[in-house]
Backbone atoms as SQL, in Angstrom:
CREATE TABLE atoms (id INTEGER PRIMARY KEY, chain TEXT, resi INTEGER, resn TEXT, atom TEXT, x REAL, y REAL, z REAL);
INSERT INTO atoms VALUES
  (1, 'A', 1, 'MET', 'N', 12.917, -7.678, 3.066),
  (2, 'A', 1, 'MET', 'CA', 12.949, -7.439, 1.703),
  (3, 'A', 1, 'MET', 'C', 11.780, -8.576, 1.117),
  (4, 'A', 2, 'TYR', 'N', 12.237, -9.465, 1.778),
  (5, 'A', 2, 'TYR', 'CA', 11.319, -10.699, 1.504),
  (6, 'A', 2, 'TYR', 'C', 9.732, -10.805, 0.962),
  (7, 'A', 3, 'GLY', 'N', 9.048, -9.968, 2.218),
  (8, 'A', 3, 'GLY', 'CA', 7.789, -9.648, 2.389),
  (9, 'A', 3, 'GLY', 'C', 7.633, -8.779, 1.115),
  (10, 'A', 4, 'LYS', 'N', 8.270, -7.814, 0.499),
  (11, 'A', 4, 'LYS', 'CA', 8.055, -7.063, -0.321),
  (12, 'A', 4, 'LYS', 'C', 7.933, -7.888, -1.790),
  (13, 'A', 5, 'ILE', 'N', 8.822, -8.815, -1.974),
  (14, 'A', 5, 'ILE', 'CA', 8.767, -9.617, -2.991),
  (15, 'A', 5, 'ILE', 'C', 7.728, -10.468, -3.182),
  (16, 'A', 6, 'LYS', 'N', 7.396, -11.205, -1.881),
  (17, 'A', 6, 'LYS', 'CA', 6.170, -11.872, -1.912),
  (18, 'A', 6, 'LYS', 'C', 4.954, -10.924, -2.255),
  (19, 'A', 7, 'ARG', 'N', 4.517, -9.877, -1.972),
  (20, 'A', 7, 'ARG', 'CA', 3.874, -8.953, -2.394),
  (21, 'A', 7, 'ARG', 'C', 3.578, -8.927, -3.610),
  (22, 'A', 8, 'ALA', 'N', 4.632, -8.810, -4.343),
  (23, 'A', 8, 'ALA', 'CA', 4.965, -8.278, -5.537),
  (24, 'A', 8, 'ALA', 'C', 4.397, -9.715, -6.406),
  (25, 'A', 9, 'VAL', 'N', 4.966, -10.894, -6.129),
  (26, 'A', 9, 'VAL', 'CA', 4.435, -11.837, -6.656),
  (27, 'A', 9, 'VAL', 'C', 2.997, -12.305, -6.809),
  (28, 'A', 10, 'THR', 'N', 2.478, -12.108, -5.333),
  (29, 'A', 10, 'THR', 'CA', 1.452, -12.791, -4.976),
  (30, 'A', 10, 'THR', 'C', -0.132, -12.043, -5.450),
  (31, 'A', 11, 'SER', 'N', 0.529, -10.490, -5.913),
  (32, 'A', 11, 'SER', 'CA', -0.352, -9.779, -6.384),
  (33, 'A', 11, 'SER', 'C', -0.966, -9.892, -7.645),
  (34, 'A', 12, 'LEU', 'N', 0.138, -10.700, -8.275),
  (35, 'A', 12, 'LEU', 'CA', -0.285, -10.958, -9.670),
  (36, 'A', 12, 'LEU', 'C', -1.278, -12.010, -9.720),
  (37, 'A', 13, 'MET', 'N', -1.133, -13.167, -8.750),
  (38, 'A', 13, 'MET', 'CA', -1.690, -14.398, -9.015),
  (39, 'A', 13, 'MET', 'C', -3.284, -14.167, -8.102),
  (40, 'A', 14, 'LEU', 'N', -3.077, -13.413, -6.988),
  (41, 'A', 14, 'LEU', 'CA', -4.226, -13.575, -5.998),
  (42, 'A', 14, 'LEU', 'C', -4.893, -12.642, -5.950),
  (43, 'A', 15, 'PRO', 'N', -6.289, -12.667, -5.520),
  (44, 'A', 15, 'PRO', 'CA', -7.368, -11.491, -5.648),
  (45, 'A', 15, 'PRO', 'C', -7.104, -10.935, -4.154),
  (46, 'A', 16, 'VAL', 'N', -7.779, -9.933, -3.919),
  (47, 'A', 16, 'VAL', 'CA', -7.712, -9.277, -2.449),
  (48, 'A', 16, 'VAL', 'C', -8.858, -9.943, -1.714),
  (49, 'A', 17, 'GLU', 'N', -8.487, -10.363, -0.307),
  (50, 'A', 17, 'GLU', 'CA', -9.073, -11.083, 0.322),
  (51, 'A', 17, 'GLU', 'C', -10.706, -10.611, 0.600),
  (52, 'A', 18, 'GLU', 'N', -11.757, -11.314, 0.393),
  (53, 'A', 18, 'GLU', 'CA', -12.944, -10.493, 0.438),
  (54, 'A', 18, 'GLU', 'C', -13.574, -10.037, 2.137),
  (55, 'A', 19, 'ASN', 'N', -12.614, -10.026, 2.595),
  (56, 'A', 19, 'ASN', 'CA', -13.069, -9.472, 3.923),
  (57, 'A', 19, 'ASN', 'C', -12.376, -8.414, 4.538),
  (58, 'A', 20, 'ARG', 'N', -11.528, -7.903, 3.314),
  (59, 'A', 20, 'ARG', 'CA', -11.129, -6.586, 3.172),
  (60, 'A', 20, 'ARG', 'C', -11.945, -5.354, 3.580),
  (61, 'A', 21, 'ALA', 'N', -11.880, -4.125, 4.542),
  (62, 'A', 21, 'ALA', 'CA', -13.049, -3.229, 4.467),
  (63, 'A', 21, 'ALA', 'C', -11.928, -1.893, 4.954),
  (64, 'A', 22, 'GLY', 'N', -12.670, -0.890, 4.840),
  (65, 'A', 22, 'GLY', 'CA', -11.911, 0.328, 4.784),
  (66, 'A', 22, 'GLY', 'C', -11.579, 1.217, 3.612),
  (67, 'A', 23, 'GLU', 'N', -10.482, 2.173, 3.994),
  (68, 'A', 23, 'GLU', 'CA', -10.192, 3.038, 2.763),
  (69, 'A', 23, 'GLU', 'C', -8.767, 3.510, 2.899),
  (70, 'A', 24, 'CYS', 'N', -8.248, 3.982, 1.844),
  (71, 'A', 24, 'CYS', 'CA', -6.489, 4.260, 2.433),
  (72, 'A', 24, 'CYS', 'C', -6.813, 5.700, 2.825),
  (73, 'A', 25, 'LYS', 'N', -5.648, 5.930, 3.599),
  (74, 'A', 25, 'LYS', 'CA', -5.442, 7.145, 4.401),
  (75, 'A', 25, 'LYS', 'C', -4.818, 8.315, 3.766),
  (76, 'A', 26, 'ASN', 'N', -3.576, 8.128, 2.748),
  (77, 'A', 26, 'ASN', 'CA', -2.837, 8.506, 2.080),
  (78, 'A', 26, 'ASN', 'C', -1.478, 8.779, 3.228),
  (79, 'A', 27, 'CYS', 'N', -1.554, 7.860, 4.385),
  (80, 'A', 27, 'CYS', 'CA', -0.081, 7.958, 5.111),
  (81, 'A', 27, 'CYS', 'C', 1.101, 7.763, 4.495),
  (82, 'A', 28, 'GLY', 'N', 1.105, 7.010, 3.481),
  (83, 'A', 28, 'GLY', 'CA', 2.626, 6.868, 2.784),
  (84, 'A', 28, 'GLY', 'C', 3.301, 5.484, 3.227),
  (85, 'A', 29, 'SER', 'N', 2.784, 4.941, 4.202),
  (86, 'A', 29, 'SER', 'CA', 3.663, 4.039, 5.094),
  (87, 'A', 29, 'SER', 'C', 3.648, 2.806, 4.167),
  (88, 'A', 30, 'CYS', 'N', 2.723, 2.361, 3.462),
  (89, 'A', 30, 'CYS', 'CA', 2.806, 1.077, 2.557),
  (90, 'A', 30, 'CYS', 'C', 4.136, 1.377, 1.540),
  (91, 'A', 31, 'CYS', 'N', 3.903, 2.784, 1.125),
  (92, 'A', 31, 'CYS', 'CA', 5.306, 2.966, -0.081),
  (93, 'A', 31, 'CYS', 'C', 6.637, 3.254, 0.544),
  (94, 'A', 32, 'THR', 'N', 6.879, 2.772, 2.000),
  (95, 'A', 32, 'THR', 'CA', 8.413, 2.904, 2.475),
  (96, 'A', 32, 'THR', 'C', 8.409, 1.684, 2.983),
  (97, 'A', 33, 'LEU', 'N', 7.862, 0.630, 2.574),
  (98, 'A', 33, 'LEU', 'CA', 8.271, -0.749, 3.685),
  (99, 'A', 33, 'LEU', 'C', 9.697, -1.048, 3.928),
  (100, 'A', 34, 'VAL', 'N', 10.569, -0.973, 2.519),
  (101, 'A', 34, 'VAL', 'CA', 11.582, -1.486, 2.829),
  (102, 'A', 34, 'VAL', 'C', 12.503, -0.335, 2.255),
  (103, 'A', 35, 'PHE', 'N', 12.091, 0.614, 0.880),
  (104, 'A', 35, 'PHE', 'CA', 12.863, 1.658, 0.673),
  (105, 'A', 35, 'PHE', 'C', 11.688, 2.387, 0.223),
  (106, 'A', 36, 'LYS', 'N', 11.777, 3.846, 0.366),
  (107, 'A', 36, 'LYS', 'CA', 11.077, 5.118, 0.115),
  (108, 'A', 36, 'LYS', 'C', 10.688, 4.636, -1.681),
  (109, 'A', 37, 'CYS', 'N', 9.337, 4.400, -2.090),
  (110, 'A', 37, 'CYS', 'CA', 8.974, 4.338, -3.454),
  (111, 'A', 37, 'CYS', 'C', 9.737, 5.778, -3.956),
  (112, 'A', 38, 'PRO', 'N', 9.973, 5.683, -5.211),
  (113, 'A', 38, 'PRO', 'CA', 10.621, 7.239, -5.597),
  (114, 'A', 38, 'PRO', 'C', 9.577, 7.963, -6.096),
  (115, 'A', 39, 'PHE', 'N', 8.327, 7.307, -6.628),
  (116, 'A', 39, 'PHE', 'CA', 7.195, 8.071, -6.843),
  (117, 'A', 39, 'PHE', 'C', 6.246, 8.825, -6.022),
  (118, 'A', 40, 'LEU', 'N', 6.614, 8.273, -4.571),
  (119, 'A', 40, 'LEU', 'CA', 5.885, 8.789, -3.289),
  (120, 'A', 40, 'LEU', 'C', 6.249, 10.474, -3.143),
  (121, 'A', 41, 'LYS', 'N', 5.127, 11.190, -3.164),
  (122, 'A', 41, 'LYS', 'CA', 5.349, 12.669, -2.852),
  (123, 'A', 41, 'LYS', 'C', 4.558, 12.763, -1.603),
  (124, 'A', 42, 'PHE', 'N', 4.779, 13.904, -0.757),
  (125, 'A', 42, 'PHE', 'CA', 4.082, 14.458, 0.099),
  (126, 'A', 42, 'PHE', 'C', 3.352, 15.793, -0.204),
  (127, 'A', 43, 'GLU', 'N', 2.238, 16.065, 0.140),
  (128, 'A', 43, 'GLU', 'CA', 1.927, 17.342, -0.052),
  (129, 'A', 43, 'GLU', 'C', 2.621, 18.634, 0.395),
  (130, 'A', 44, 'GLU', 'N', 2.908, 19.489, -0.441),
  (131, 'A', 44, 'GLU', 'CA', 4.058, 20.897, -0.012),
  (132, 'A', 44, 'GLU', 'C', 3.089, 21.633, 0.779),
  (133, 'A', 45, 'ASN', 'N', 1.905, 21.691, 1.237),
  (134, 'A', 45, 'ASN', 'CA', 1.240, 22.172, 2.225),
  (135, 'A', 45, 'ASN', 'C', 1.384, 21.831, 3.789),
  (136, 'A', 46, 'GLY', 'N', 2.308, 21.222, 3.950),
  (137, 'A', 46, 'GLY', 'CA', 2.821, 20.855, 5.397),
  (138, 'A', 46, 'GLY', 'C', 2.245, 19.731, 5.588),
  (139, 'A', 47, 'SER', 'N', 1.017, 19.057, 5.090),
  (140, 'A', 47, 'SER', 'CA', 0.180, 18.075, 5.636),
  (141, 'A', 47, 'SER', 'C', 1.034, 16.601, 5.369),
  (142, 'A', 48, 'ILE', 'N', 0.459, 15.784, 6.121),
  (143, 'A', 48, 'ILE', 'CA', 1.167, 14.250, 5.971),
  (144, 'A', 48, 'ILE', 'C', 0.738, 13.518, 5.041),
  (145, 'A', 49, 'LYS', 'N', -0.028, 13.971, 4.161),
  (146, 'A', 49, 'LYS', 'CA', -0.468, 13.416, 3.163),
  (147, 'A', 49, 'LYS', 'C', 0.023, 13.076, 1.855),
  (148, 'A', 50, 'ALA', 'N', 0.096, 11.466, 2.062),
  (149, 'A', 50, 'ALA', 'CA', 0.967, 11.014, 0.350),
  (150, 'A', 50, 'ALA', 'C', 0.392, 10.753, -0.467),
  (151, 'A', 51, 'VAL', 'N', 1.241, 11.113, -1.689),
  (152, 'A', 51, 'VAL', 'CA', 0.852, 11.609, -3.129),
  (153, 'A', 51, 'VAL', 'C', 1.463, 9.951, -4.137),
  (154, 'A', 52, 'CYS', 'N', 0.963, 9.339, -4.471),
  (155, 'A', 52, 'CYS', 'CA', 1.216, 8.878, -5.717),
  (156, 'A', 52, 'CYS', 'C', 1.168, 9.452, -6.946),
  (157, 'A', 53, 'THR', 'N', 2.744, 9.548, -7.374),
  (158, 'A', 53, 'THR', 'CA', 2.748, 10.306, -8.752),
  (159, 'A', 53, 'THR', 'C', 2.372, 9.562, -10.132),
  (160, 'A', 54, 'VAL', 'N', 2.435, 7.980, -9.918),
  (161, 'A', 54, 'VAL', 'CA', 1.800, 7.151, -10.807),
  (162, 'A', 54, 'VAL', 'C', 0.404, 6.657, -10.729),
  (163, 'A', 55, 'TYR', 'N', -0.159, 7.206, -9.699),
  (164, 'A', 55, 'TYR', 'CA', -1.215, 6.620, -9.289),
  (165, 'A', 55, 'TYR', 'C', -2.135, 5.600, -10.248),
  (166, 'A', 56, 'GLN', 'N', -2.107, 6.391, -11.707),
  (167, 'A', 56, 'GLN', 'CA', -3.027, 5.756, -12.488),
  (168, 'A', 56, 'GLN', 'C', -2.426, 4.298, -13.165),
  (169, 'A', 57, 'PHE', 'N', -1.037, 4.476, -12.898),
  (170, 'A', 57, 'PHE', 'CA', -0.287, 3.546, -13.670),
  (171, 'A', 57, 'PHE', 'C', 0.400, 2.272, -12.498),
  (172, 'A', 58, 'ARG', 'N', -0.091, 2.649, -11.355),
  (173, 'A', 58, 'ARG', 'CA', 0.755, 1.878, -9.994),
  (174, 'A', 58, 'ARG', 'C', 0.648, 0.205, -10.441),
  (175, 'A', 59, 'PRO', 'N', 1.882, -0.378, -9.662),
  (176, 'A', 59, 'PRO', 'CA', 1.839, -1.856, -9.744),
  (177, 'A', 59, 'PRO', 'C', 0.657, -2.418, -9.360),
  (178, 'A', 60, 'PRO', 'N', 0.349, -3.666, -9.662),
  (179, 'A', 60, 'PRO', 'CA', -0.521, -4.441, -8.787),
  (180, 'A', 60, 'PRO', 'C', -0.599, -4.687, -7.498),
  (181, 'A', 61, 'GLN', 'N', 0.829, -4.487, -6.990),
  (182, 'A', 61, 'GLN', 'CA', 1.067, -4.901, -5.149),
  (183, 'A', 61, 'GLN', 'C', 1.109, -3.453, -4.608),
  (184, 'A', 62, 'CYS', 'N', 0.810, -2.112, -5.296),
  (185, 'A', 62, 'CYS', 'CA', 0.090, -1.176, -4.507),
  (186, 'A', 62, 'CYS', 'C', -1.125, -0.839, -4.807),
  (187, 'A', 63, 'MET', 'N', -1.808, -1.181, -5.848),
  (188, 'A', 63, 'MET', 'CA', -3.107, -1.555, -5.729),
  (189, 'A', 63, 'MET', 'C', -3.834, -2.202, -4.762),
  (190, 'A', 64, 'LYS', 'N', -3.296, -3.310, -4.485),
  (191, 'A', 64, 'LYS', 'CA', -4.171, -4.465, -3.721),
  (192, 'A', 64, 'LYS', 'C', -3.395, -4.335, -2.121),
  (193, 'A', 65, 'TYR', 'N', -2.715, -3.776, -2.127),
  (194, 'A', 65, 'TYR', 'CA', -2.511, -3.314, -0.620),
  (195, 'A', 65, 'TYR', 'C', -3.144, -2.930, 0.221),
  (196, 'A', 66, 'PRO', 'N', -3.385, -3.870, 1.607),
  (197, 'A', 66, 'PRO', 'CA', -2.883, -4.970, 1.820),
  (198, 'A', 66, 'PRO', 'C', -3.880, -6.049, 1.161),
  (199, 'A', 67, 'ARG', 'N', -3.539, -6.947, 0.486),
  (200, 'A', 67, 'ARG', 'CA', -4.322, -7.983, -0.193),
  (201, 'A', 67, 'ARG', 'C', -4.740, -9.290, 0.763),
  (202, 'A', 68, 'ALA', 'N', -3.949, -9.496, 1.825),
  (203, 'A', 68, 'ALA', 'CA', -4.427, -10.299, 2.616),
  (204, 'A', 68, 'ALA', 'C', -4.096, -9.591, 4.244),
  (205, 'A', 69, 'GLU', 'N', -4.732, -9.835, 5.430),
  (206, 'A', 69, 'GLU', 'CA', -4.390, -9.531, 6.672),
  (207, 'A', 69, 'GLU', 'C', -3.128, -9.717, 7.101),
  (208, 'A', 70, 'SER', 'N', -2.447, -10.770, 6.417),
  (209, 'A', 70, 'SER', 'CA', -0.822, -10.991, 7.153),
  (210, 'A', 70, 'SER', 'C', -0.086, -9.817, 6.394),
  (211, 'A', 71, 'GLU', 'N', -0.555, -9.197, 5.165),
  (212, 'A', 71, 'GLU', 'CA', 0.325, -8.036, 4.913),
  (213, 'A', 71, 'GLU', 'C', 0.244, -6.865, 5.170),
  (214, 'A', 72, 'LYS', 'N', -1.006, -6.501, 6.378),
  (215, 'A', 72, 'LYS', 'CA', -0.968, -5.372, 6.731),
  (216, 'A', 72, 'LYS', 'C', 0.081, -5.106, 8.031),
  (217, 'A', 73, 'VAL', 'N', 1.055, -4.237, 7.753),
  (218, 'A', 73, 'VAL', 'CA', 2.215, -4.103, 8.930),
  (219, 'A', 73, 'VAL', 'C', 1.895, -2.511, 9.518),
  (220, 'A', 74, 'HIS', 'N', 1.077, -1.567, 9.130),
  (221, 'A', 74, 'HIS', 'CA', 1.107, -0.546, 9.710),
  (222, 'A', 74, 'HIS', 'C', -0.222, -0.090, 10.415),
  (223, 'A', 75, 'GLN', 'N', -0.029, 0.139, 11.749),
  (224, 'A', 75, 'GLN', 'CA', -1.396, 0.361, 12.428),
  (225, 'A', 75, 'GLN', 'C', -1.912, 1.671, 11.530),
  (226, 'A', 76, 'GLN', 'N', -1.162, 2.486, 11.068),
  (227, 'A', 76, 'GLN', 'CA', -1.940, 4.120, 10.532),
  (228, 'A', 76, 'GLN', 'C', -2.757, 3.557, 9.267),
  (229, 'A', 77, 'CYS', 'N', -2.776, 2.347, 8.602),
  (230, 'A', 77, 'CYS', 'CA', -3.395, 1.852, 7.608),
  (231, 'A', 77, 'CYS', 'C', -4.845, 1.892, 7.786),
  (232, 'A', 78, 'GLY', 'N', -5.417, 2.447, 6.606),
  (233, 'A', 78, 'GLY', 'CA', -7.055, 2.698, 6.737),
  (234, 'A', 78, 'GLY', 'C', -7.472, 1.304, 6.464),
  (235, 'A', 79, 'TYR', 'N', -7.126, 0.448, 6.013),
  (236, 'A', 79, 'TYR', 'CA', -7.729, -1.022, 5.415),
  (237, 'A', 79, 'TYR', 'C', -7.645, -1.716, 6.724),
  (238, 'A', 80, 'TYR', 'N', -8.929, -2.822, 7.149),
  (239, 'A', 80, 'TYR', 'CA', -8.794, -3.541, 7.699),
  (240, 'A', 80, 'TYR', 'C', -9.559, -4.811, 7.531),
  (241, 'A', 81, 'PHE', 'N', -9.193, -5.818, 8.013),
  (242, 'A', 81, 'PHE', 'CA', -10.175, -7.059, 7.692),
  (243, 'A', 81, 'PHE', 'C', -10.997, -7.661, 8.798),
  (244, 'A', 82, 'LYS', 'N', -12.098, -7.985, 8.710),
  (245, 'A', 82, 'LYS', 'CA', -13.412, -8.293, 9.230),
  (246, 'A', 82, 'LYS', 'C', -13.314, -9.558, 9.880);
C-alpha cells in the first residue's frame, strides 16, 4: 500500500524519468497493484487486453506509471528504462 501512496504523491511533483522507453501493452497489471481499479475492464472478446474506462481523465499516477525504474513492478509491462 505504501508504494501506491508514494506513486500518487510523487506523480504530482516529479516528471517521468527521461530514460523511460517503450509503450503500454494494456496488460492491466499496473491497475491491480494493491486493489483492482474499479475503472479497469477487460475486452469482452476473450483477449487479455485491459481498457481504462476513464482513460481521458485518469489520475497522474496512472498517466506516468512507471515514472521511475524503481516503480516498475511487473515484468509484462511494456515500459523499460535504458
